[in-house]
C-alpha positions as CSV (number, residue, x, y, z in Angstrom):
1,G,13.9,34.4,-73.7
2,I,15.3,31.1,-74.8
3,E,12.1,29.1,-74.4
4,E,12.7,25.4,-74.6
5,R,15.7,25.6,-76.9
6,D,17.9,28.4,-78.2
7,L,19.5,27.1,-81.4
8,W,21.5,30.4,-81.9
9,S,23.3,30.0,-78.5
10,E,24.0,26.3,-79.2
11,L,25.5,27.2,-82.6
12,V,27.7,29.9,-81.1
13,S,28.9,27.6,-78.4
14,T,29.4,24.5,-80.5
15,D,30.8,26.0,-83.8
16,Y,32.7,29.0,-82.5
17,G,33.6,28.1,-78.9
18,V,31.9,31.1,-77.4
19,P,30.4,30.7,-73.8
20,T,26.8,31.9,-73.6
21,R,24.4,33.2,-71.0
22,L,20.8,32.2,-71.3
23,F,18.0,34.4,-69.8
24,D,14.3,33.5,-69.5
25,C,11.9,34.3,-66.7
26,Y,8.8,32.8,-68.5
27,Q,9.9,29.3,-69.5
28,N,9.3,26.5,-67.0
29,P,12.8,24.9,-66.5
30,R,11.1,21.5,-66.4
31,D,10.5,21.9,-70.1
32,S,13.9,23.3,-71.1
33,P,17.0,21.2,-70.9
34,P,19.3,24.3,-70.8
35,L,17.4,26.0,-68.0
36,S,17.1,22.8,-66.0
37,G,20.8,22.1,-66.4
38,K,20.2,18.8,-68.3
39,A,21.8,20.0,-71.6
40,V,25.4,19.0,-72.3
41,N,27.4,21.9,-70.8
42,G,31.0,22.4,-71.6
43,S,32.0,19.1,-73.2
44,S,32.0,17.3,-76.5
45,C,28.9,17.4,-78.6
46,E,30.0,14.5,-80.8
47,G,27.2,12.0,-81.1
48,V,24.8,14.1,-79.0
49,P,21.4,14.1,-80.7
50,G,19.8,16.9,-78.6
51,H,20.7,20.1,-76.7
52,C,24.5,20.6,-76.5
53,Y,26.9,23.4,-75.6
54,R,30.6,22.6,-76.3
55,T,31.6,25.6,-74.2
56,P,30.0,26.2,-70.7
57,Y,26.7,28.2,-70.6
58,Q,25.1,29.9,-67.7
59,A,21.3,29.9,-67.3
60,F,19.4,32.5,-65.5
61,R,15.7,32.6,-64.5
62,I,15.7,36.4,-65.2
63,C,14.4,38.3,-68.2
64,L,16.3,41.1,-69.8
65,G,14.7,44.5,-70.3
66,G,14.1,47.9,-68.7
67,A,16.3,50.9,-68.1
68,S,20.1,50.4,-67.8
69,N,21.5,49.0,-64.6
70,Q,18.1,48.3,-63.0
71,R,16.5,45.2,-61.6
72,T,12.7,45.1,-61.3
73,T,10.0,42.7,-60.6
74,R,6.8,42.6,-62.7
75,Q,4.0,40.0,-62.3
76,N,6.3,37.9,-60.0
77,R,9.1,37.8,-62.7
78,E,12.5,39.4,-62.4
79,F,13.8,41.7,-65.1
80,E,17.4,42.9,-65.3
81,S,19.3,45.2,-67.6
């Protein structure tokens, strides 16, 4: 998961212009600007001191894992592969 911040996805978005998809079913969105939709999303990062994605990102409250092309629920959390 991305936890509160995923520096790798920010770098890929900001430095290389690659849109990212963020998955985390454990992190509380209240504590994560990207998961709560409060991070800069798809606009200039110039002068932005915190979380920033120059290209649009999508955030999902789903974890990745399991067998291919399956969606499961474990301990009230969704997993998709």
